[in-house]
C-alpha positions as CSV (number, residue, x, y, z in Angstrom):
1,M,103.0,70.3,89.3
2,F,102.5,69.2,85.6
3,W,106.0,68.3,84.9
4,K,107.1,67.0,88.2
5,R,104.3,64.6,88.4
6,M,105.9,62.4,85.6
7,F,109.8,63.0,85.8
8,G,110.3,64.8,89.1
9,D,111.0,63.3,92.6
10,K,108.3,60.6,93.0
11,S,108.0,61.5,96.8
12,A,107.6,65.2,96.1
13,P,103.7,65.1,95.5
14,A,103.2,63.3,98.9
15,K,105.2,65.9,100.6
16,E,103.7,68.7,98.9
17,E,100.1,67.3,99.6
18,K,101.0,67.2,103.4
19,Q,102.3,70.5,103.4
20,E,99.1,71.9,101.6
21,Q,96.8,70.1,104.2
22,S,98.9,71.5,107.0
23,E,98.5,75.0,105.7
24,R,94.7,74.5,105.3
25,Q,94.6,73.3,108.9
26,D,96.4,76.5,110.1
27,Q,94.3,78.8,108.1
28,P,90.5,77.4,108.0
29,E,89.0,80.9,107.9
30,K,90.1,81.2,104.2
31,Q,88.5,78.0,103.0
32,D,85.1,79.5,102.3
33,Q,86.4,82.7,100.7
34,P,86.1,83.3,96.9
35,K,89.5,82.6,95.2
36,E,90.5,85.1,92.6
37,S,93.9,84.6,91.4
38,G,96.1,87.2,89.6
39,F,95.5,85.4,86.3
40,F,91.7,85.4,86.7
41,R,91.8,89.2,87.3
42,R,93.6,89.6,84.1
43,L,91.2,87.5,82.5
44,V,88.3,89.7,83.8
45,S,90.3,92.7,82.4
46,G,91.1,91.1,79.1
47,L,87.6,90.2,78.5
48,E,86.3,93.6,79.0
49,K,85.8,94.3,75.4
50,T,83.9,90.9,74.8
51,K,81.7,91.5,77.8
52,K,80.5,94.8,76.2
53,Q,79.9,93.3,72.9
54,L,78.1,90.1,74.2
55,V,77.0,90.0,77.9
56,S,76.1,93.7,78.2
57,K,73.9,93.5,75.1
58,V,72.4,90.1,76.4
59,E,71.4,91.9,79.7
60,Q,70.0,94.8,77.6
61,I,67.7,92.8,75.5
62,T,66.6,90.4,78.3
63,T,65.7,93.2,81.0
64,G,62.1,93.7,81.6
65,R,60.8,91.5,78.8
66,K,58.9,88.3,78.4
67,I,60.3,85.3,76.2
68,D,59.1,85.3,72.7
69,E,60.5,84.3,69.4
70,E,61.6,87.8,68.6
71,L,63.9,87.8,71.8
72,F,65.5,84.4,70.7
73,E,66.3,86.1,67.2
74,E,67.8,89.0,69.0
75,L,70.0,86.6,71.1
76,E,71.3,84.9,67.9
77,E,72.2,88.3,66.4
78,V,74.3,89.4,69.6
79,L,76.0,86.0,69.8
80,I,76.9,86.2,66.0
81,E,78.3,90.0,66.3
82,A,80.6,88.7,69.1
83,D,81.8,86.1,66.8
84,C,80.4,83.2,68.2
85,G,79.6,82.0,64.6
86,V,76.3,81.4,63.1
87,T,76.4,77.7,63.9
88,T,77.4,78.2,67.4
89,A,74.9,80.8,67.9
90,L,72.1,79.0,66.5
91,L,73.2,75.8,68.6
92,L,73.1,77.9,72.0
93,V,69.9,79.6,71.1
94,D,68.0,76.3,70.2
95,R,69.1,75.0,73.6
96,L,67.9,78.2,75.4
97,R,64.5,77.7,73.5
98,E,64.1,74.1,74.4
99,R,65.1,74.8,78.2
100,A,62.6,77.7,78.3
101,R,59.9,75.5,77.1
102,E,60.7,72.3,79.3
103,E,61.2,74.5,82.5
104,K,58.2,76.6,81.7
105,V,60.4,79.8,81.9
106,T,58.5,83.0,81.0
107,E,60.9,85.9,82.2
108,A,63.7,86.8,79.9
109,E,66.1,87.6,82.8
110,E,66.3,83.9,83.6
111,L,67.8,83.1,80.1
112,R,71.1,84.6,81.4
113,A,71.9,82.1,83.8
114,M,70.8,79.4,81.3
115,L,73.0,81.1,78.8
116,R,76.1,80.8,81.1
117,E,75.4,77.0,81.8
118,E,75.1,76.3,78.2
119,M,78.4,78.1,77.4
120,V,80.1,76.1,80.1
121,A,78.6,72.9,78.7
122,L,79.7,73.7,75.1
123,L,83.2,74.7,76.2
124,E,83.7,71.6,78.5
125,K,82.5,69.2,75.9
126,N,85.9,68.8,74.3
127,A,88.0,70.3,77.2
128,A,91.3,68.9,77.9
129,P,94.5,70.3,79.3
130,L,98.0,69.7,77.9
131,K,98.9,66.0,77.6
132,T,100.6,64.7,80.7
133,P,104.2,63.6,79.8
134,T,104.9,59.9,79.8
135,E,108.3,59.8,78.3
136,K,111.1,61.9,77.1
137,P,111.3,64.1,75.2
138,Y,107.8,65.6,75.6
139,V,107.4,67.1,72.1
140,I,105.2,70.1,71.1
141,M,104.9,71.1,67.4
142,V,103.5,74.7,67.1
143,V,101.7,75.9,64.0
144,G,99.8,78.9,62.8
145,V,99.8,81.9,60.5
146,N,102.3,84.6,60.7
147,G,101.3,87.3,63.3
148,A,99.3,84.9,65.4
149,G,101.8,85.0,68.2
150,K,103.5,81.6,67.7
151,T,106.9,82.6,68.7
152,T,106.0,84.5,72.0
153,T,103.7,81.4,72.7
154,I,106.8,79.1,72.3
155,A,108.7,81.4,74.8
156,K,106.0,81.4,77.3
157,L,105.5,77.5,77.1
158,A,109.3,77.3,77.7
159,Y,109.4,79.6,80.6
160,R,106.4,77.4,82.1
161,F,108.3,74.3,81.7
162,Q,111.4,75.8,83.1
163,Q,109.5,76.8,86.2
164,E,108.9,73.1,86.7
165,K,112.7,72.4,86.4
166,A,112.3,70.9,83.0
167,K,115.3,70.9,80.6
168,V,113.9,72.6,77.4
169,L,115.0,72.6,73.8
170,L,113.7,74.7,70.9
171,A,113.8,74.0,67.2
172,A,113.7,77.0,64.9
173,G,111.5,75.2,62.1
174,D,110.5,78.5,60.5
175,T,113.1,78.7,58.0
176,F,110.8,80.4,55.5
177,R,110.2,83.9,57.1
178,A,113.1,86.3,57.3
179,G,114.1,87.1,60.7
180,A,112.2,84.1,62.1
181,I,115.3,82.2,63.3
182,E,116.8,85.1,65.0
183,Q,113.8,86.1,66.8
184,L,113.5,82.7,68.3
185,G,117.2,82.9,69.2
186,V,116.6,86.0,71.0
187,W,113.9,84.3,73.2
188,A,116.2,81.2,73.7
189,N,118.9,83.5,74.8
190,R,116.7,85.4,77.4
191,L,115.3,82.1,78.7
192,G,118.7,80.4,78.7
193,V,117.5,77.5,76.6
194,E,119.1,75.8,73.9
195,L,118.2,76.2,70.2
196,I,118.5,74.1,67.1
197,A,118.7,75.9,64.1
198,H,119.8,76.0,60.4
199,Q,120.2,78.7,58.0
200,E,117.4,80.6,56.6
201,G,115.8,78.8,53.6
202,S,117.0,75.4,54.6
203,D,114.8,72.4,54.9
204,P,112.6,72.6,58.0
205,A,112.2,68.9,58.2
206,A,116.0,68.5,58.5
207,V,115.8,71.0,61.4
208,A,113.0,68.9,63.1
209,F,115.2,65.8,62.3
210,D,118.3,67.4,64.2
211,A,116.2,68.6,67.1
212,I,114.9,65.2,67.8
213,T,118.3,63.8,67.6
214,A,119.7,66.4,69.9
215,A,117.0,66.1,72.3
216,K,117.5,62.4,72.9
217,A,121.2,62.9,73.0
218,R,121.2,65.8,75.6
219,G,118.5,64.3,77.8
220,S,115.9,67.2,77.2
221,D,112.8,66.9,78.8
222,V,110.8,69.2,76.5
223,L,111.2,69.8,72.8
224,I,109.3,72.7,71.4
225,I,109.3,73.0,67.3
226,D,108.5,76.2,65.6
227,T,107.2,76.0,62.2
228,A,106.7,78.7,59.5
229,G,103.5,80.8,59.4
230,R,101.7,78.6,56.8
231,L,99.5,80.6,54.4
232,Q,96.6,78.4,53.9
233,T,96.5,79.3,50.3
234,K,99.9,77.9,49.6
235,V,99.7,74.3,49.1
236,N,103.3,73.6,49.1
237,L,103.8,75.1,52.4
238,M,100.9,73.1,54.0
239,S,102.6,70.0,52.4
240,E,105.8,70.9,54.0
241,L,104.1,71.2,57.3
242,S,102.9,67.6,56.9
243,K,106.3,66.5,56.1
244,I,107.7,68.1,59.3
245,H,105.3,66.2,61.2
246,R,106.0,62.8,59.6
247,V,109.6,63.2,60.2
248,V,109.2,64.0,63.9
249,Q,106.7,61.0,64.4
250,R,109.0,58.6,62.6
251,E,112.1,59.8,64.7
252,L,110.2,59.6,67.9
253,G,108.6,56.2,67.0
254,R,105.4,57.4,68.5
255,E,102.9,60.3,68.2
256,L,103.8,63.8,69.0
257,D,102.5,65.0,72.5
258,E,100.8,68.1,71.3
259,V,100.3,69.7,67.9
260,L,99.0,73.3,69.0
261,L,97.4,75.7,66.5
262,V,98.1,79.4,67.7
263,V,95.3,81.6,67.0
264,D,94.9,85.2,67.2
265,A,91.6,85.9,69.0
266,T,91.2,89.3,67.3
267,T,91.0,87.5,63.8
268,G,87.5,86.3,64.7
269,Q,85.9,84.0,62.2
270,N,89.0,83.7,60.3
271,A,90.4,81.6,63.3
272,L,87.8,79.0,62.2
273,S,89.0,78.7,58.7
274,Q,92.8,78.6,59.7
275,G,91.9,75.7,62.2
276,K,89.8,73.6,59.4
277,I,92.9,74.0,56.9
278,F,95.6,73.3,59.4
279,S,93.8,70.2,60.7
280,E,94.0,68.8,57.2
281,A,97.7,69.1,57.1
282,V,98.5,67.9,60.6
283,P,96.5,66.0,63.4
284,L,96.0,69.1,65.6
285,T,95.5,68.2,69.3
286,G,94.5,71.6,70.7
287,I,94.6,75.5,70.4
288,A,96.6,78.2,72.0
289,L,94.4,81.4,71.9
290,T,96.2,84.5,72.0
291,K,95.6,88.3,72.4
292,L,92.4,87.6,74.1
293,D,92.8,90.8,76.0
294,G,92.8,92.9,72.9
295,T,89.5,91.9,71.3
296,A,85.9,92.2,71.4
297,K,85.7,89.0,69.6
298,G,86.2,86.4,72.6
299,G,83.1,84.6,71.2
300,I,85.4,83.0,68.9
301,V,86.4,80.6,71.9
302,L,82.9,79.2,71.7
303,A,83.1,78.9,67.9
304,L,86.4,77.1,68.0
305,A,85.4,74.6,70.6
306,N,82.2,73.8,69.0
307,E,82.9,73.6,65.3
308,L,86.5,72.3,65.2
309,D,85.8,69.6,68.1
310,L,89.4,70.9,69.4
311,A,90.0,71.8,73.1
312,V,91.1,75.3,73.6
313,K,94.0,74.3,75.9
314,L,96.0,77.5,76.4
315,V,94.9,81.3,76.5
316,G,97.0,84.4,76.7
317,V,95.8,87.7,78.1
318,G,98.9,89.5,78.4
319,E,102.6,90.1,77.4
320,Q,104.1,88.6,80.6
321,Y,105.4,85.0,80.7
322,E,102.8,84.1,83.2
323,D,99.9,85.4,81.0
324,L,99.8,82.1,78.9
325,Q,97.5,79.7,81.2
326,D,95.4,76.8,81.0
327,F,91.9,77.4,79.7
328,D,89.3,76.8,82.2
329,A,85.8,77.0,80.7
330,R,84.2,77.9,84.1
331,A,86.6,80.7,84.9
332,F,86.2,81.8,81.3
333,V,82.5,82.3,81.5
334,A,82.5,83.7,85.2
335,A,85.1,86.3,84.0
336,L,82.9,87.1,81.0
337,F,79.7,87.5,83.2
338,G,81.7,89.3,85.9
339,E,81.3,86.7,88.5
340,A,83.7,85.6,91.2
341,E,86.1,82.7,90.5
342,N,85.2,79.5,92.1
């Protein structure tokens, strides 16, 4: 498991591996069957709107046609409408055009498999999971605009680490928005984790300082720091975000393990502008994409991966704690195209 590999029982992985091998030997008939996890099924369901907006239209315009320039222009339009973005849409279609020429493909249906392959290649270019812990406390700073799902993402992350027997501490660094501290406190109580909080309107960097001090003193394994929903147009708030990062980095004596940007998938191309501006304030390490189950704009995953050079590390496709999972490029594209999970 993610956490136990670093701080758990050193003998556990070997024991678990032996147990898994034994189970596989006892059930050889299951080895060749397609694996479809519960999360994959939810991903398929969650991407249904995007599939109708993107994949279904690709299938329509490539059925029974020969490849020509008009077809490529229609593909560009479909990709842009699914919020892949102009830059990413042009890149994907250029790759299809080049491959069709090199491989001497003439039937439009053959472009579908190529498109799937190119999507996977684009998403895997900067793919990376959450950083593996190397020392305590493992610190995650969470940023993003109001309404993106930061607080619930933090709660889901805390739950995830709890399941791996990690001691979690939360820091209520969003002292700007009314009710934000109370909201995070509710989640902390539900999960049974400790919370470091000051009064509303207090200095968020001071909250971060106290959180680092507390995490060290209490032997916390994980510290997750909430921050205010920064409005990109408010320069003072973005400067404050940079200050929080500097304070945490100074008190840690090293780089933060993760600085995650939480993005609402339903915002489409606005997610790109958010990513670009937040990256100027703090060194983002990855993206947590929420509400993927409620949008026809799932193509934004491709735009984020391509134009920001950032890994989409986590995706949310529901309200349950387990609905925040590691992003898997192949599983994402397979779900989008209605294929079985490998």
